[in-house]
C-alpha positions in Angstrom: -33.9 -1.8 -24.5 -31.1 -0.2 -26.4 -31.7 3.1 -24.5 -31.4 1.2 -21.2 -28.2 -0.5 -22.2 -26.7 2.9 -23.3 -27.7 4.4 -19.9 -26.0 1.5 -18.1 -22.8 2.0 -20.1 -22.9 5.7 -19.4 -23.3 5.2 -15.7 -20.5 2.7 -15.7 -18.2 5.2 -17.4 -19.1 7.8 -14.9 -18.2 5.5 -12.0 -14.8 4.5 -13.5 -14.0 8.1 -14.1 -15.0 9.2 -10.7 -11.6 8.7 -9.2 -8.9 6.6 -7.7 -10.0 7.2 -4.2 -12.9 4.9 -4.4 -15.8 3.5 -2.3 -14.6 0.0 -2.9 -11.6 -1.6 -4.7 -13.9 -4.2 -6.2 -13.9 -4.3 -10.1 -11.4 -1.4 -10.2 -8.1 -2.7 -8.7 -9.0 -5.9 -7.0 -6.6 -7.7 -9.3 -3.9 -7.2 -6.7 -5.5 -9.6 -4.3 -5.6 -13.4 -4.6 -9.0 -14.5 -5.9 -9.9 -10.8 -5.8 -10.5 -11.1 -2.1 -9.9 -7.7 -0.6 -8.4 -7.6 2.9 -10.8 -5.7 5.1 -11.6 -7.7 8.2 -9.9 -6.3 11.3 -7.9 -3.7 9.4 -10.2 -0.8 8.5 -9.5 2.4 10.5 -12.1 4.9 11.6 -11.5 7.2 8.7 -10.3 5.0 5.7 -9.6 5.8 2.1 -9.4 3.1 -0.5 -6.8 4.1 -3.2 -6.3 2.5 -6.6 -2.7 3.6 -7.0 -2.6 5.0 -10.6 0.4 6.4 -12.4 0.5 7.4 -16.1 -3.0 5.9 -16.6 -2.1 2.5 -15.2 -2.8 0.8 -11.9 0.2 -0.6 -10.0 -1.0 -1.5 -6.5 -3.9 -0.8 -4.1 -3.7 0.9 -0.7 -5.9 1.2 2.4 -5.1 4.6 3.8 -5.7 5.9 7.3 -6.7 9.6 6.8 -6.5 10.3 10.5 -3.0 9.0 11.1 -1.8 10.0 7.6 -0.2 6.6 7.0 -1.2 3.5 4.9 -2.7 0.6 6.7 -1.4 -1.6 3.9 -0.5 -1.7 0.2 -1.3 -4.8 -1.9 0.5 -5.7 -5.1 1.7 -8.5 -7.3 5.3 -9.3 -6.6 7.2 -9.0 -9.8 10.8 -8.0 -9.0 13.1 -6.1 -11.3 16.8 -5.2 -11.2 17.0 -2.1 -13.3 17.6 1.2 -11.4 16.5 4.5 -12.9 16.5 8.1 -11.8 14.5 8.6 -8.5 11.3 10.5 -9.4 9.8 13.4 -7.5 7.7 12.3 -4.6 4.0 12.3 -5.3 0.7 12.6 -3.4 -2.9 11.4 -4.0 -5.0 14.3 -5.5 -8.3 12.8 -4.8 -7.7 12.7 -1.1 -8.1 16.5 -1.5 -11.2 16.5 -3.6 -12.6 14.0 -6.1 -12.6 16.3 -9.2 -8.8 16.4 -9.2 -6.7 14.1 -11.5 -7.0 10.3 -11.2 -3.3 9.8 -11.4 -0.9 10.5 -8.5 0.8 13.9 -8.9 3.6 16.0 -7.4 2.7 18.7 -5.0 4.2 21.2 -7.3 1.9 20.1 -10.2 -1.2 20.4 -8.0 -0.2 23.9 -6.9 0.9 25.3 -10.2 -1.5 23.5 -12.6 -4.6 22.9 -10.6 -4.5 25.9 -8.2 -4.5 23.7 -5.1 -3.1 25.3 -2.0 -0.3 23.7 0.0 -2.6 23.8 3.1 -5.3 21.8 1.2 -2.7 19.1 0.4 -1.3 19.0 3.9 -4.8 18.8 5.5 -5.6 15.7 3.4 -2.4 13.5 3.7 1.3 13.3 4.5 3.5 15.5 2.3 7.2 15.9 1.5 7.8 18.3 4.4 6.6 15.8 6.9 9.4 13.4 6.1 12.3 16.0 6.3 14.7 16.1 9.3 13.8 12.6 10.5 15.8 11.3 13.5 16.8 7.6 12.9 13.8 7.1 10.7 13.5 6.5 6.9 10.7 6.8 4.3 9.7 3.1 4.2 7.6 2.2 1.2 5.2 -0.7 1.8 5.1 -1.5 -1.9 8.8 -1.3 -2.6 10.3 -0.2 -5.9 12.4 -3.4 -6.2 9.2 -5.5 -6.3 8.1 -4.0 -9.6 9.8 -4.8 -12.9 9.1 -1.7 -14.9 10.3 1.9 -14.5 6.7 3.2 -14.2 5.9 0.6 -11.6 8.9 1.6 -9.5 8.1 5.3 -9.9 4.6 4.7 -8.7 5.8 3.5 -5.3 7.1 7.1 -4.7 3.8 8.3 -3.2 3.4 9.4 0.4 0.2 7.3 0.6 2.6 4.3 0.3 5.1 5.5 3.0 5.6 5.1 6.7 8.3 6.3 9.0 10.4 3.2 9.5 13.4 2.7 11.8 16.5 3.4 9.7 18.5 0.4 10.9 15.5 -1.9 10.3 14.8 -0.4 6.8 18.4 -0.8 5.7 18.9 -4.1 7.5 16.6 -6.9 8.4 13.6 -5.5 6.5 15.6 -5.0 3.4 16.9 -8.6 3.7 13.3 -9.8 3.8 12.3 -7.8 0.8 15.3 -8.8 -1.3 16.1 -12.3 -0.2 13.4 -13.9 1.8 10.6 -12.9 -0.7 12.7 -14.3 -3.6 13.3 -17.6 -1.8 9.7 -18.1 -0.6 8.2 -17.2 -4.0 10.6 -19.1 -6.3 8.0 -21.8 -7.1 5.0 -19.4 -7.3 3.0 -18.8 -10.5 1.8 -15.4 -9.3 2.7 -14.0 -5.8 0.2 -11.7 -4.2 1.7 -9.5 -1.4 0.1 -7.4 1.2 2.4 -5.2 3.3 1.3 -3.0 6.2 1.9 -1.0 9.3 0.3 -0.9 12.8 -0.2 2.7 14.2 2.1 3.5 17.1 1.9 6.0 19.9 4.5 8.5 18.6 4.4 11.1 15.7 6.6 13.1 13.4 6.1 16.6 11.9 4.5 18.2 15.0 2.2 15.3 15.6 0.9 15.2 12.1 2.0 11.8 10.9 2.0 8.6 12.9 5.1 6.5 13.5 4.1 2.8 13.3 4.8 0.4 16.2 5.2 -2.5 13.7 5.6 -3.2 10.0 4.4 -6.5 8.6 4.2 -8.4 5.3 2.3 -11.3 3.9 2.1 -13.3 0.7 0.1 -16.1 -0.9 0.4 -18.0 -4.2 -0.4 -21.1 -6.2 2.8 -23.0 -7.0 3.8 -24.4 -10.3 2.6 -27.8 -8.9 -0.8 -26.2 -8.2 -0.4 -26.3 -4.4 -1.1 -23.3 -2.2 1.5 -21.6 0.0 1.4 -18.5 2.2 3.6 -16.8 4.8 3.9 -13.7 6.9 6.6 -11.5 8.5 6.5 -8.9 11.2 9.0 -6.4 12.8 8.8 -4.0 15.7 9.7 -0.6 14.4 12.5 0.0 16.9 14.4 -3.3 16.4 16.5 -4.6 13.5 14.8 -8.0 13.4 12.1 -9.6 11.2 10.2 -12.6 12.3 9.0 -14.8 9.5 5.9 -16.9 10.5 2.9 -18.7 9.2 0.0 -16.6 7.8 -2.3 -17.7 10.5 0.1 -16.7 13.2 0.5 -13.2 11.6 -3.2 -12.7 11.4 -3.6 -13.6 15.1 -0.8 -11.2 16.0 -2.3 -8.4 14.0 -5.7 -9.1 15.6 -4.1 -8.3 18.9 -2.2 -5.2 17.7 -5.0 -3.5 15.7 -7.8 -4.3 18.1 -10.3 -3.9 15.3 -11.6 -7.5 15.2 -10.3 -10.8 13.8 -7.8 -10.0 10.9 -8.1 -11.9 7.6 -5.5 -11.0 4.9 -6.3 -13.5 2.1 -8.8 -15.8 0.5 -9.6 -18.9 2.5 -7.6 -21.0 0.0 -4.4 -19.5 1.3 -3.1 -21.9 4.1 -2.9 -20.5 7.6 -0.5 -23.2 8.9 
């Protein structure tokens, strides 16, 4: 019996050490979803990667990544805003999109090349990289899990990974989307105990970096929480990626709109307890 127990513990350790690109987010980084209900329905691309976003041996958010389009479908995190501003870190990538025996933590391209003998082509083949987001025309690096929604320096640094980035319209990123992130989220969540957020992007028909990286047609956001009075609230938001306008709407309305846009089946973002109307 003891031998069997030791074998089970050993197998469990092997799984947890296997990597942060995982077969399933369950039991590893499902804490970023309300009631640990991972958003999958109607969202999963043809070639997905599930990423537990880990920095300095700590998880900060979870991402569903589209390997083919080289953009995240969404990032899920707990909204915990902070005001401190530190030095912007070097941009990072996900080593285990290259191969699963590389570090569990996100790393810079330079570290992978100099320390782990990974070729630049291997990195480029697996995901978007720094070079892809240079010389953009009216587009910014839009982070789905934004630095301002994390209250520690490590948490903010962890958002600087290209598996959390999409090419977002510059005016939208600096205007209406920033207003949603900074003001609307604060107002909507003021009575929440814990606010669970899922922010995503719908693939578009255009590309940057010689057709390597997709430019989304829409960016969207959603949230759900239990209030201090133990009632449930939820909401959504969506923006076309060529207009400086964000539409705030009910969660159910957002899910129906994403069902139309993704064309992958009926979209469900949160546990059934989260109100759709």
